[in-house]
C-alpha positions as CSV (number, residue, x, y, z in Angstrom):
1,X,0.0,0.0,0.0
2,X,1.3,3.5,-0.9
3,X,2.0,5.6,2.2
4,X,1.0,9.3,2.0
5,X,3.4,12.0,3.4
6,X,3.6,11.7,7.2
7,X,2.4,15.2,7.8
8,X,-0.9,16.0,6.1
9,X,-0.6,18.7,3.5
10,X,-2.3,22.0,4.3
11,X,-3.2,25.2,2.4
12,X,-0.1,27.0,1.1
13,X,2.2,24.0,1.2
14,X,4.5,23.5,-1.9
15,X,4.4,20.1,-3.5
16,X,6.0,18.4,-6.6
17,X,3.8,16.0,-8.6
18,X,5.6,12.6,-8.9
19,X,6.9,11.6,-12.3
20,X,4.8,9.3,-14.5
21,X,6.4,6.1,-13.2
22,X,5.9,7.2,-9.6
23,X,2.2,7.9,-10.3
24,X,1.7,4.7,-12.2
25,X,3.1,2.6,-9.2
26,X,0.2,3.9,-7.0
27,X,-2.6,3.0,-9.4
28,X,-4.7,-0.2,-9.5
29,X,-5.7,-2.0,-12.7
30,X,-8.4,0.6,-13.4
31,X,-6.0,3.6,-13.1
32,X,-7.4,4.6,-9.6
33,X,-6.1,5.0,-6.1
34,X,-8.7,4.5,-3.3
35,X,-11.4,4.7,-6.0
36,X,-10.2,8.1,-7.4
37,X,-9.0,8.0,-11.0
38,X,-5.8,9.7,-12.2
39,X,-6.9,11.3,-15.4
40,X,-4.8,11.7,-18.6
41,X,-5.2,15.5,-18.3
42,X,-3.2,15.3,-15.0
43,X,-0.1,13.7,-16.7
44,X,1.1,17.1,-18.1
45,X,1.7,18.2,-14.5
46,X,4.1,15.4,-13.6
47,X,7.3,16.9,-12.2
48,X,5.7,20.3,-11.7
49,X,5.7,22.2,-8.4
50,X,2.4,23.7,-7.2
51,X,0.9,25.0,-4.1
52,X,-1.9,23.3,-2.2
53,X,-5.1,25.3,-2.6
54,X,-7.3,23.4,-0.1
55,X,-7.4,20.1,1.6
56,X,-10.2,18.0,0.1
57,X,-11.2,15.9,3.2
58,X,-14.8,16.4,1.9
59,X,-16.5,17.4,-1.3
60,X,-20.0,17.9,-2.6
61,X,-21.1,15.2,-5.0
62,X,-24.1,15.8,-7.2
63,X,-26.9,13.5,-6.3
64,X,-25.2,12.5,-3.1
65,X,-24.6,15.6,-1.0
66,X,-21.5,16.2,1.1
67,X,-19.1,13.2,1.2
68,X,-15.8,12.3,2.7
69,X,-12.4,11.9,0.9
70,X,-9.2,10.5,2.4
71,X,-5.7,11.9,2.0
72,X,-6.6,14.2,-0.9
73,X,-5.9,17.9,-1.8
74,X,-6.7,20.4,-4.5
75,X,-3.8,22.3,-6.1
76,X,-3.8,26.0,-6.8
77,X,-5.0,26.8,-10.4
78,X,-4.7,23.1,-11.6
79,X,-8.0,22.7,-13.5
80,X,-9.0,20.1,-16.0
81,X,-9.0,21.3,-19.6
82,X,-11.1,18.4,-20.8
83,X,-8.6,17.5,-23.5
84,X,-9.0,13.7,-23.0
85,X,-12.8,14.0,-22.5
86,X,-13.9,15.4,-25.8
87,X,-13.4,19.0,-24.7
88,X,-15.5,19.0,-21.6
89,X,-15.7,22.6,-20.2
90,X,-16.6,21.9,-16.6
91,X,-13.2,23.4,-15.7
92,X,-13.0,21.3,-12.5
93,X,-10.2,21.6,-10.0
94,X,-8.5,18.2,-10.1
95,X,-8.2,16.1,-7.0
96,X,-4.8,14.9,-6.0
97,X,-4.1,12.0,-3.6
98,X,-1.2,12.9,-1.3
99,X,0.5,9.7,-2.5
100,X,0.9,11.4,-5.9
101,X,2.7,14.4,-4.4
102,X,6.1,15.1,-2.7
103,X,6.4,18.0,-0.3
104,X,9.1,20.5,-1.3
105,X,10.3,23.8,0.2
106,X,9.3,26.1,-2.5
107,X,8.6,26.6,-6.2
108,X,12.2,26.0,-7.3
109,X,13.4,26.6,-10.8
110,X,10.9,26.6,-13.6
111,X,12.0,24.2,-16.3
112,X,12.6,25.7,-19.7
113,X,11.1,22.7,-21.5
114,X,7.8,21.0,-20.8
115,X,8.9,17.8,-22.5
116,X,9.1,14.8,-20.2
117,X,12.4,12.9,-19.7
118,X,12.9,10.2,-22.3
119,X,13.1,7.5,-19.7
120,X,9.6,8.2,-18.4
121,X,7.9,7.9,-21.8
122,X,6.6,4.3,-21.4
123,X,4.9,5.2,-18.1
124,X,3.7,8.5,-19.5
125,X,2.1,6.6,-22.5
126,X,0.2,4.5,-20.0
127,X,-1.1,7.5,-18.1
128,X,-2.2,9.1,-21.3
129,X,-4.0,5.9,-22.3
130,X,-6.0,5.6,-19.0
131,X,-9.7,4.9,-19.7
132,X,-12.0,7.9,-20.2
133,X,-15.1,6.1,-21.5
134,X,-17.2,3.1,-20.5
135,X,-19.6,2.6,-23.4
136,X,-21.6,6.0,-23.6
137,X,-20.6,7.1,-20.1
138,X,-17.5,9.3,-19.5
139,X,-15.1,8.3,-16.8
140,X,-13.4,11.1,-14.9
141,X,-12.9,12.2,-11.3
142,X,-16.3,14.0,-11.4
143,X,-18.4,11.1,-12.6
144,X,-16.6,8.6,-10.2
145,X,-16.7,10.8,-7.1
146,X,-19.6,8.8,-5.6
147,X,-17.7,5.5,-5.3
148,X,-14.4,7.3,-4.4
149,X,-16.0,8.9,-1.3
150,X,-18.0,7.9,1.8
151,X,-21.2,9.3,3.4
152,X,-21.2,12.2,5.9
153,X,-24.4,12.3,7.9
154,X,-26.4,15.4,7.4
155,X,-26.0,16.7,10.9
156,X,-22.4,15.7,11.4
157,X,-20.6,19.0,11.8
158,X,-17.3,17.7,13.0
159,X,-15.8,18.3,9.6
160,X,-16.2,22.0,10.1
161,X,-14.1,21.8,13.2
162,X,-11.5,20.0,11.2
163,X,-11.6,22.9,8.6
164,X,-11.1,25.3,11.5
165,X,-8.1,23.4,12.7
166,X,-6.6,23.2,9.2
167,X,-7.0,26.9,8.6
168,X,-9.6,26.3,5.9
169,X,-12.3,28.2,7.8
170,X,-12.3,31.2,10.1
171,X,-14.5,31.5,13.2
172,X,-16.5,34.2,11.4
173,X,-17.1,31.9,8.4
174,X,-18.0,29.0,10.7
175,X,-20.5,31.1,12.5
176,X,-22.0,32.3,9.2
177,X,-22.4,28.6,8.0
178,X,-24.1,27.7,11.3
179,X,-26.5,30.6,11.2
180,X,-27.3,30.0,7.5
181,X,-28.0,26.3,8.2
182,X,-30.4,27.2,11.1
183,X,-32.2,29.9,9.2
184,X,-32.7,27.7,6.2
185,X,-34.0,25.0,8.5
186,X,-36.6,27.4,9.8
187,X,-37.5,28.6,6.3
188,X,-38.1,25.0,5.2
189,X,-40.4,24.4,8.1
190,X,-42.3,27.5,7.2
191,X,-42.5,26.4,3.5
192,X,-40.2,29.3,2.4
193,X,-37.3,29.0,-0.1
194,X,-33.8,28.9,1.3
195,X,-31.7,32.0,1.5
196,X,-30.6,33.2,-1.9
197,X,-32.9,30.8,-3.8
198,X,-34.7,32.6,-6.7
199,X,-37.7,31.2,-8.4
200,X,-40.1,32.5,-11.0
201,X,-42.9,31.6,-13.3
202,X,-41.3,31.7,-16.7
203,X,-42.5,29.1,-19.2
204,X,-40.8,28.1,-22.4
205,X,-37.9,29.8,-24.1
206,X,-36.5,33.0,-22.5
207,X,-35.1,35.9,-24.6
208,X,-31.7,37.1,-23.7
209,X,-29.1,35.8,-26.2
210,X,-26.0,38.1,-26.2
211,X,-23.5,35.9,-28.1
212,X,-20.8,37.0,-25.7
213,X,-17.1,36.6,-26.3
214,X,-14.2,36.0,-23.9
215,X,-12.9,39.3,-22.6
216,X,-16.2,41.2,-22.8
217,X,-17.5,43.1,-19.8
218,X,-21.0,42.1,-18.4
219,X,-23.1,43.2,-15.6
220,X,-25.1,40.6,-13.6
221,X,-28.7,41.7,-13.6
222,X,-30.7,42.5,-10.5
223,X,-32.4,39.6,-8.7
224,X,-35.9,40.7,-9.8
225,X,-34.8,40.8,-13.5
226,X,-33.3,37.3,-13.1
227,X,-36.4,36.0,-11.4
228,X,-38.3,36.8,-14.6
229,X,-36.2,34.3,-16.5
230,X,-36.6,31.5,-14.0
231,X,-39.2,28.7,-13.8
232,X,-40.8,27.4,-10.5
233,X,-37.7,25.2,-10.0
234,X,-35.3,28.2,-10.2
235,X,-33.9,27.2,-13.6
236,X,-33.6,28.9,-16.9
237,X,-33.6,26.4,-19.8
238,X,-32.7,23.6,-17.3
239,X,-29.7,25.5,-15.7
240,X,-30.1,26.4,-12.0
241,X,-29.4,29.9,-10.6
242,X,-27.5,28.8,-7.5
243,X,-28.1,30.6,-4.2
244,X,-24.5,31.9,-4.0
245,X,-24.9,33.6,-7.4
246,X,-27.4,36.1,-6.0
247,X,-24.6,37.8,-4.0
248,X,-23.0,38.9,-7.3
249,X,-26.0,40.7,-8.6
250,X,-25.1,44.2,-9.9
251,X,-21.4,43.3,-10.2
252,X,-19.4,43.8,-13.4
253,X,-17.2,40.9,-14.5
254,X,-15.2,39.7,-17.5
255,X,-16.4,36.8,-19.7
256,X,-13.8,34.0,-19.3
257,X,-15.1,31.5,-21.8
258,X,-18.2,30.2,-23.5
259,X,-19.6,27.0,-22.0
260,X,-20.9,24.7,-24.7
261,X,-20.4,21.2,-23.4
262,X,-20.0,19.7,-20.0
263,X,-20.0,16.1,-18.6
264,X,-22.9,15.6,-16.2
265,X,-21.6,14.3,-12.9
266,X,-24.6,12.0,-12.1
267,X,-25.0,10.3,-15.5
268,X,-21.6,10.6,-17.2
269,X,-23.3,12.0,-20.3
270,X,-22.1,15.0,-22.3
271,X,-24.6,17.8,-22.2
272,X,-24.7,20.6,-24.7
273,X,-25.3,24.2,-23.5
274,X,-26.4,27.3,-25.3
275,X,-26.1,31.0,-24.4
276,X,-24.0,30.2,-21.4
277,X,-20.7,31.6,-20.2
278,X,-18.2,31.5,-17.3
279,X,-17.1,34.7,-15.7
280,X,-13.6,35.3,-14.5
281,X,-13.2,34.9,-10.8
282,X,-16.6,33.5,-10.0
283,X,-16.4,30.1,-8.5
284,X,-18.4,28.4,-5.8
285,X,-17.2,29.3,-2.3
286,X,-18.9,26.4,-0.7
287,X,-20.9,28.6,1.6
288,X,-24.2,26.8,0.8
289,X,-22.7,23.3,1.2
290,X,-20.8,23.5,4.5
291,X,-17.5,24.8,3.2
292,X,-17.1,22.4,0.3
293,X,-13.6,23.1,-1.1
294,X,-14.3,22.2,-4.7
295,X,-14.5,25.8,-6.1
296,X,-16.7,24.7,-9.1
297,X,-17.0,27.2,-11.9
298,X,-20.3,29.0,-11.9
299,X,-22.2,28.9,-15.2
300,X,-24.2,32.0,-16.2
301,X,-27.1,32.1,-18.8
302,X,-26.8,35.1,-21.0
303,X,-30.4,36.0,-20.0
304,X,-29.0,36.8,-16.5
305,X,-26.4,39.2,-17.9
306,X,-26.2,42.5,-19.8
307,X,-23.3,44.0,-21.6
308,X,-21.3,46.7,-19.7
309,X,-18.6,49.2,-20.5
310,X,-15.1,47.7,-20.2
311,X,-14.1,50.6,-18.0
312,X,-16.5,49.3,-15.4
313,X,-14.4,46.2,-14.8
314,X,-12.8,46.3,-11.4
315,X,-14.9,49.2,-10.3
316,X,-18.4,47.7,-9.8
317,X,-19.2,44.5,-8.1
318,X,-16.8,42.1,-6.4
319,X,-13.1,42.1,-7.3
320,X,-12.6,39.0,-9.5
321,X,-10.7,36.0,-8.3
322,X,-8.9,34.1,-11.1
323,X,-11.0,31.1,-12.0
324,X,-9.4,29.8,-15.1
325,X,-5.7,29.3,-14.3
326,X,-2.6,30.2,-16.1
327,X,-1.8,26.5,-15.8
328,X,-5.0,25.5,-17.6
329,X,-3.5,26.4,-21.0
330,X,0.1,25.2,-20.3
331,X,-0.9,21.6,-19.4
332,X,-2.8,21.3,-22.7
333,X,0.3,22.3,-24.6
334,X,2.5,20.1,-22.5
335,X,0.1,17.2,-22.9
336,X,0.1,17.6,-26.6
337,X,3.9,17.5,-26.6
338,X,3.9,14.5,-24.2
339,X,1.5,12.7,-26.5
340,X,3.8,13.3,-29.4
341,X,6.9,12.2,-27.5
342,X,5.1,9.1,-26.2
343,X,4.0,8.2,-29.7
344,X,7.6,8.4,-30.9
345,X,9.0,6.3,-28.1
């Protein structure tokens, strides 16, 4: 059995991803460790040094709620580019077992070349060939999170104390989660929607196509305007307006990329989206799901947005956090080079 580092990794720690051979030695016949798959998209980061973004002792799993993970972290700005999954644009932060990482003192020297060492090519080829489909179902960390995690009882709040101890939650944030949970419990008893939940009475298609492009400035419409686009279930054309999104109403943000295809976590099917974008810096903070660390990209229907003047960026609304990483493009190029080198070996 592969032993993780003796001291659990925490936010801000520097780590180096093992080389392809080291990763391969940890995987079972299905390319997984403790049920979690190592995806071909991750191979491009072998040998790279990155910082730990959050511990992933728990995660929300669609259709299952909050579930527990063992010896797992998320790395800063290391998001899946979907290259091995037919261009999926979920933009997920990838989960990393601690056994795939080696603690280091700092960033070290950045290698001038992204090409893998020649001796690692056979192992690299095997990582790039790890399965990504089972019949019509896509296989990835997202679609396999259910079997890779274990149940956390709904009223078990000990994980929040663990977050507090690991510096992943402040006392103020902990108190806010507790208050929100109690208030939402009361609202459910009274038959009221939870905090931040918007619903409407819209039926059929909703006007609002903007054909936005990356780099454009947009303003998120007011809650009452958004409500006019939503059906009774709080969705526009099948896409939910999440409670956390209401807090960004009125803010001006930059379009990061158009979202046209994502793999559905519950079914493993590829879904096509229209008139939908991701906005730079807007990822889920986990406040609605007991401090889930996953930082999923939020998807915005164009009907919830309106064009804004570029000068308004950085002035109105919340200051953007970077959601699509500088690393998200470099691994794609590195993976392409690795694929070429593996094919030549």
